[in-house]
C-alpha positions as CSV (number, residue, x, y, z in Angstrom):
1,M,16.1,-28.7,-4.5
2,K,15.5,-27.7,-0.9
3,H,12.5,-29.6,0.8
4,A,9.6,-27.4,1.0
5,S,6.0,-27.3,2.5
6,I,3.5,-27.5,-0.1
7,I,-0.1,-27.1,0.7
8,I,-2.7,-29.1,-1.5
9,A,-6.2,-28.2,-1.8
10,A,-8.9,-30.5,-3.0
11,G,-12.6,-31.0,-2.8
12,G,-13.9,-34.2,-1.1
13,T,-14.9,-36.0,-4.0
14,G,-12.9,-38.7,-5.9
15,G,-12.4,-36.9,-8.8
16,H,-10.5,-34.0,-6.8
17,F,-9.0,-36.1,-4.0
18,F,-7.7,-39.2,-6.0
19,P,-5.1,-37.0,-8.2
20,A,-4.4,-34.9,-5.0
21,E,-3.4,-38.0,-3.2
22,A,-1.2,-39.2,-6.2
23,L,0.6,-35.8,-6.3
24,G,1.0,-35.9,-2.5
25,A,2.6,-39.1,-2.6
26,E,5.2,-38.0,-5.3
27,L,5.9,-34.8,-3.5
28,Q,6.5,-36.7,-0.2
29,R,8.6,-39.2,-1.9
30,R,10.9,-36.3,-3.1
31,G,11.0,-35.2,0.8
32,H,8.7,-32.3,0.8
33,Q,6.0,-31.9,3.5
34,T,2.5,-31.9,2.5
35,V,-0.5,-30.2,3.9
36,L,-4.0,-31.1,3.0
37,I,-6.9,-28.7,2.8
38,T,-10.3,-30.4,1.9
39,D,-14.0,-30.0,2.5
40,A,-16.4,-31.8,4.8
41,R,-17.4,-34.4,2.0
42,N,-13.9,-36.0,2.5
43,S,-14.2,-39.2,4.6
44,R,-10.9,-40.6,3.5
45,A,-8.4,-37.8,4.3
46,G,-7.1,-39.5,7.3
47,D,-6.1,-42.7,5.4
48,G,-3.4,-43.5,3.1
49,V,-1.1,-40.9,1.8
50,F,-2.1,-37.9,4.0
51,G,-2.6,-39.9,7.1
52,G,0.7,-38.5,8.7
53,S,0.4,-35.1,7.1
54,P,-1.3,-31.9,8.6
55,R,-5.1,-31.9,7.4
56,F,-7.6,-29.3,7.6
57,V,-11.2,-29.2,6.7
58,L,-12.9,-26.1,5.4
59,K,-16.5,-25.6,5.9
60,G,-18.8,-24.2,3.2
61,S,-19.6,-24.8,-0.4
62,G,-19.9,-22.8,-3.7
63,V,-22.2,-19.9,-4.1
64,A,-23.3,-20.0,-7.5
65,S,-26.7,-21.2,-8.2
66,K,-28.0,-20.5,-4.7
67,K,-31.1,-18.7,-3.3
68,P,-30.3,-15.1,-2.0
69,V,-30.5,-16.4,1.9
70,E,-28.6,-19.5,1.0
71,K,-26.0,-17.4,-0.9
72,L,-25.6,-15.0,2.1
73,K,-24.9,-17.9,4.1
74,A,-22.3,-19.3,1.8
75,L,-20.7,-16.0,1.5
76,S,-20.3,-15.7,5.3
77,Q,-18.8,-19.1,5.2
78,L,-16.3,-18.3,2.6
79,L,-15.1,-15.2,4.7
80,R,-14.8,-17.5,7.7
81,S,-12.8,-20.1,5.5
82,T,-10.6,-17.6,4.0
83,F,-9.7,-16.3,7.8
84,N,-9.1,-20.1,8.6
85,A,-6.9,-20.5,5.3
86,R,-4.9,-17.6,6.0
87,Q,-4.0,-18.9,9.6
88,I,-2.9,-22.2,8.1
89,M,-0.8,-20.3,5.3
90,E,0.8,-18.2,8.0
91,K,1.7,-21.3,10.3
92,Y,3.1,-23.5,7.5
93,Q,4.5,-20.7,5.2
94,P,4.1,-22.8,2.0
95,A,6.5,-22.4,-0.8
96,A,3.5,-23.5,-3.2
97,V,-0.2,-24.1,-3.2
98,V,-1.7,-26.5,-5.4
99,G,-5.7,-26.5,-6.2
100,F,-7.3,-29.4,-7.8
101,G,-10.7,-27.6,-8.1
102,G,-13.6,-27.5,-5.9
103,Y,-14.5,-25.2,-2.9
104,P,-11.4,-25.6,-0.8
105,S,-9.2,-23.8,-3.4
106,I,-11.3,-20.6,-3.2
107,P,-10.3,-19.3,0.3
108,L,-6.7,-20.2,-0.4
109,L,-6.7,-17.7,-3.1
110,G,-8.2,-15.1,-1.0
111,S,-5.7,-15.7,1.8
112,R,-2.8,-15.8,-0.4
113,L,-3.6,-12.4,-2.0
114,K,-3.2,-11.0,1.6
115,L,0.4,-12.6,2.3
116,G,3.5,-10.6,2.0
117,K,5.5,-13.4,0.6
118,K,3.1,-15.1,-1.9
119,P,3.7,-19.1,-2.5
120,A,3.6,-20.0,-6.1
121,F,0.0,-20.9,-6.9
122,I,-0.6,-23.9,-9.3
123,I,-4.0,-25.5,-10.3
124,H,-4.7,-28.5,-12.0
125,E,-7.6,-29.1,-14.4
126,G,-8.8,-32.7,-14.9
127,N,-11.6,-32.0,-17.3
128,A,-11.3,-30.9,-21.1
129,I,-13.0,-27.7,-20.1
130,L,-12.0,-25.4,-17.2
131,G,-14.4,-26.0,-14.3
132,Q,-16.0,-23.0,-12.3
133,A,-13.7,-22.8,-9.4
134,N,-10.7,-23.3,-11.8
135,A,-12.1,-20.7,-14.1
136,L,-11.9,-18.0,-11.3
137,L,-8.5,-19.2,-10.0
138,A,-6.9,-19.3,-13.5
139,R,-6.5,-15.6,-13.6
140,F,-4.5,-15.3,-10.6
141,C,-2.1,-18.6,-10.7
142,D,1.3,-19.1,-11.6
143,A,0.7,-22.1,-13.9
144,I,-2.2,-24.1,-15.0
145,A,-1.6,-28.1,-15.2
146,T,-3.9,-29.9,-17.7
147,S,-4.9,-33.3,-18.3
148,Y,-5.9,-32.8,-22.1
149,P,-3.9,-31.3,-24.7
150,R,-6.8,-28.8,-25.5
151,V,-8.9,-27.4,-22.6
152,A,-11.7,-24.9,-23.4
153,R,-11.9,-21.6,-21.3
154,L,-8.2,-21.2,-20.6
155,P,-7.4,-17.5,-19.9
156,K,-4.8,-16.1,-22.2
157,G,-1.4,-15.3,-20.9
158,R,-1.3,-17.9,-18.3
159,K,1.6,-20.5,-18.3
160,V,-0.2,-24.0,-19.4
161,V,1.6,-27.4,-19.1
162,Q,0.0,-30.7,-20.2
163,T,1.1,-33.0,-17.1
164,G,-1.9,-35.3,-17.6
165,M,-4.0,-36.5,-14.7
166,P,-2.3,-38.1,-11.7
167,V,-3.7,-41.4,-10.9
168,R,-3.1,-43.8,-7.9
169,A,0.1,-45.7,-8.2
170,A,-1.7,-49.0,-7.9
171,I,-3.6,-48.2,-11.1
172,E,-0.7,-46.8,-13.0
173,D,1.0,-50.2,-12.4
174,L,-1.6,-51.7,-14.6
175,A,-0.7,-49.7,-17.5
176,D,0.8,-52.6,-19.3
177,V,-1.9,-55.1,-18.6
178,G,-3.6,-56.5,-21.5
179,Y,-7.4,-56.7,-21.9
180,T,-9.1,-60.2,-22.8
181,A,-12.7,-60.0,-23.9
182,P,-15.3,-62.4,-22.3
183,D,-15.7,-65.6,-24.4
184,M,-19.2,-65.3,-25.9
185,Y,-18.8,-68.5,-28.2
186,N,-18.1,-71.2,-25.7
187,H,-20.4,-69.8,-23.0
188,Q,-17.7,-70.2,-20.5
189,G,-15.9,-67.8,-17.9
190,P,-17.2,-65.0,-16.0
191,I,-18.5,-61.5,-17.6
192,N,-17.1,-58.9,-15.3
193,L,-19.1,-55.6,-14.7
194,L,-17.9,-52.6,-13.0
195,I,-20.5,-50.0,-12.5
196,W,-19.2,-46.8,-10.5
197,G,-20.5,-43.4,-10.2
198,G,-19.0,-40.5,-8.2
199,S,-18.3,-40.4,-4.7
200,L,-21.2,-42.5,-3.4
201,G,-22.6,-44.1,-6.6
202,A,-25.1,-42.3,-8.8
203,Q,-28.9,-42.9,-8.4
204,I,-29.3,-43.3,-12.0
205,F,-27.3,-46.4,-12.1
206,S,-29.1,-48.0,-9.2
207,S,-32.3,-47.5,-11.2
208,V,-31.4,-48.3,-14.6
209,V,-28.6,-51.0,-14.4
210,P,-30.4,-53.6,-12.4
211,Q,-33.3,-53.8,-14.6
212,A,-31.5,-53.8,-17.7
213,L,-29.1,-56.7,-16.3
214,C,-32.2,-58.7,-15.0
215,N,-33.5,-58.6,-18.9
216,L,-30.5,-60.1,-20.4
217,P,-30.8,-63.6,-21.7
218,Q,-30.6,-66.3,-19.1
219,H,-27.4,-67.7,-20.5
220,V,-25.7,-64.3,-20.1
221,R,-27.1,-63.4,-16.7
222,V,-25.6,-66.6,-15.1
223,R,-22.1,-65.4,-16.1
224,L,-22.3,-62.2,-14.7
225,H,-19.9,-60.9,-12.0
226,V,-21.2,-57.5,-10.9
227,T,-19.5,-54.9,-8.9
228,Q,-21.6,-51.7,-8.1
229,Q,-21.0,-48.6,-6.2
230,A,-24.4,-47.4,-4.7
231,H,-25.8,-45.3,-2.0
232,E,-25.7,-47.1,1.4
233,E,-29.4,-47.4,1.6
234,M,-29.6,-49.0,-1.8
235,V,-26.9,-51.6,-1.0
236,P,-29.6,-54.2,0.5
237,V,-32.2,-53.3,-2.2
238,L,-29.6,-53.9,-5.2
239,S,-28.2,-57.0,-3.5
240,G,-31.6,-58.4,-3.1
241,I,-32.6,-57.8,-6.9
242,Y,-29.6,-59.4,-8.1
243,E,-29.7,-62.5,-5.9
244,Q,-33.2,-63.0,-7.0
245,V,-32.4,-63.5,-10.7
246,G,-29.1,-65.3,-10.0
247,I,-26.5,-62.5,-10.6
248,R,-23.4,-62.7,-8.6
249,A,-23.1,-59.1,-7.4
250,T,-21.1,-57.2,-4.8
251,V,-22.8,-53.8,-4.0
252,T,-21.1,-51.2,-1.7
253,P,-21.1,-47.6,-1.1
254,F,-17.2,-47.3,-1.7
255,I,-15.0,-49.4,-3.8
256,R,-11.5,-49.5,-1.9
257,N,-9.9,-52.2,-4.3
258,V,-10.3,-50.0,-7.6
259,A,-7.3,-51.3,-9.3
260,E,-8.2,-54.7,-8.8
261,E,-11.7,-54.3,-10.1
262,L,-10.4,-52.4,-13.1
263,E,-8.0,-55.1,-13.9
264,K,-10.7,-57.7,-14.1
265,A,-13.3,-55.7,-15.7
266,H,-14.7,-56.5,-19.0
267,L,-16.8,-53.4,-19.2
268,V,-17.3,-50.3,-17.1
269,I,-20.4,-48.2,-16.8
270,G,-20.1,-44.8,-14.9
271,R,-19.8,-41.1,-14.9
272,A,-17.2,-39.4,-17.0
273,G,-15.3,-37.4,-14.4
274,G,-11.8,-36.5,-15.4
275,S,-10.3,-38.8,-12.9
276,S,-12.4,-41.6,-14.2
277,I,-11.5,-41.3,-17.7
278,A,-7.7,-41.2,-16.8
279,E,-8.2,-44.7,-14.8
280,L,-9.8,-46.2,-17.7
281,A,-7.3,-45.0,-20.1
282,M,-4.3,-46.1,-17.8
283,V,-5.7,-49.5,-17.6
284,G,-7.3,-49.7,-21.1
285,R,-11.0,-50.7,-20.1
286,P,-14.0,-50.0,-22.4
287,S,-16.7,-47.9,-21.0
288,I,-20.2,-46.9,-21.3
289,L,-20.2,-43.2,-20.0
290,V,-23.1,-41.3,-18.8
291,P,-21.9,-37.5,-18.0
292,L,-23.3,-36.0,-15.0
293,P,-26.3,-33.7,-16.3
294,I,-26.2,-30.9,-13.8
295,A,-22.4,-30.2,-14.3
296,A,-22.2,-26.4,-14.4
297,S,-19.9,-26.3,-17.6
298,D,-21.2,-29.8,-18.9
299,E,-17.4,-30.8,-18.5
300,Q,-18.3,-34.6,-18.3
301,A,-19.9,-34.6,-21.5
302,V,-16.6,-33.0,-23.2
303,N,-14.6,-35.7,-21.3
304,A,-16.9,-38.5,-22.7
305,Q,-16.6,-37.2,-26.1
306,A,-12.8,-37.4,-25.9
307,M,-12.9,-41.0,-24.8
308,E,-15.5,-41.6,-27.8
309,R,-13.3,-39.9,-30.3
310,A,-10.4,-42.1,-28.8
311,G,-12.6,-45.1,-29.9
312,G,-12.6,-46.3,-26.1
313,G,-16.2,-46.2,-25.1
314,W,-19.8,-44.9,-25.8
315,M,-21.4,-41.8,-24.4
316,V,-25.0,-41.9,-23.4
317,R,-26.8,-38.9,-22.3
318,Q,-28.8,-39.4,-18.9
319,R,-32.1,-38.7,-20.8
320,D,-31.3,-41.4,-23.1
321,F,-30.0,-43.9,-20.5
322,S,-33.0,-46.4,-19.8
323,S,-33.0,-49.9,-18.9
324,E,-34.2,-50.8,-22.4
325,A,-31.6,-49.2,-24.3
326,L,-28.9,-50.3,-21.9
327,C,-30.0,-53.9,-22.3
328,R,-30.0,-53.8,-26.1
329,H,-26.4,-52.1,-25.9
330,L,-25.1,-54.7,-23.7
331,V,-26.5,-57.5,-25.9
332,Q,-25.0,-55.8,-28.8
333,L,-21.3,-55.8,-27.1
334,L,-21.4,-59.2,-25.5
335,T,-22.5,-60.8,-28.6
336,H,-19.7,-58.8,-30.5
337,P,-17.0,-59.2,-28.0
338,E,-14.5,-57.8,-30.7
339,E,-16.1,-54.4,-30.2
340,L,-15.1,-54.5,-26.6
341,A,-11.4,-55.5,-27.3
342,K,-11.3,-52.7,-29.8
343,A,-12.7,-50.0,-27.3
344,A,-10.3,-51.3,-24.8
345,E,-7.4,-50.5,-27.1
346,G,-8.9,-47.1,-28.1
347,A,-9.1,-46.2,-24.4
348,R,-5.3,-46.5,-24.2
349,N,-5.2,-43.6,-26.8
350,L,-5.9,-41.3,-23.8
351,Q,-3.2,-42.9,-21.6
352,Q,-0.7,-40.6,-19.8
353,R,1.9,-42.1,-17.6
354,R,4.1,-40.4,-15.0
355,A,1.6,-37.5,-14.7
356,A,2.1,-37.3,-11.0
357,E,5.8,-36.9,-11.6
358,R,5.3,-34.3,-14.2
359,L,2.9,-32.2,-11.9
360,A,5.6,-32.4,-9.1
361,D,8.2,-31.2,-11.6
362,L,5.9,-28.2,-12.4
363,V,5.4,-27.5,-8.7
364,E,9.1,-27.5,-8.0
365,A,9.8,-25.3,-11.2
366,S,7.3,-23.0,-10.1
367,I,8.8,-22.6,-6.6
368,D,12.2,-21.9,-8.2
369,A,10.9,-19.4,-10.6
């Protein structure tokens, strides 16, 4: 088809931005111009896929669950962002707009409604239940792309296509890599644990995980190789705790070599965002999933339940996620490595390859419609 200008809107968190990157790479490969619109939380927009593309940051945040004064301020920012989005749309005249959820998609909808020639509008939902922003956008879009075969709260009468969740190419390249559980019988070799949680690491993992690992039997502790994502101020604290008990650990605010860490991981502990679930499924890695408890629609719990039903991991509510419980769970899994191997195979039941290509196909079909 004719090369087009396509706007990609994605919130600054990894769960929104990483699939946007995967789609951007595929659209650029097909010769289209991509224009990124994101929010102030995104510190990676100038790197990688979008480094040579026009990029814009819209200020503001959602208006739900805010105090009256904060809500008025947020509404004022939304109006300014809508005006800015309209200027961007008028400059680049996009043939399509693709939203991955989060705040940046909202102003684009408002500006699109005021344009004479309206671009095709597609949203992608990465969770098993429609998020708040997408729930608003879904009533006005031309097509809804989903990661799961069944997604709760979808509006009637909209075109829905299951494309899967686009993942970064380096991770999809590991789709056929096997899994080998740690050898717990000969007491040899490393036990690789990957702890991630949101864009900057979740505080709950910084408080619960180290204590649980410190309480493991000594013959297990000495074999641990831990890669943990944590807030910057917690990096020296956690590094010191691990060093004190002889656990080899890399603690960092941002894991840049995610594909490498996933490939060697024997077990992953983290949140249950749609992007994380897709990456675990793509590589086939067992996981202990702790859904974000403040998510408006509890979408991470729905995602974690889907992984648990597939046999790929274990969901633990944050209220039940204690160092004592985690230590017991780890002892059970590490003394029965066949359970880890079985879960690794189960995770692959949710694997969906070539999602970025299918989503790009949907975008092009929507332009031609």
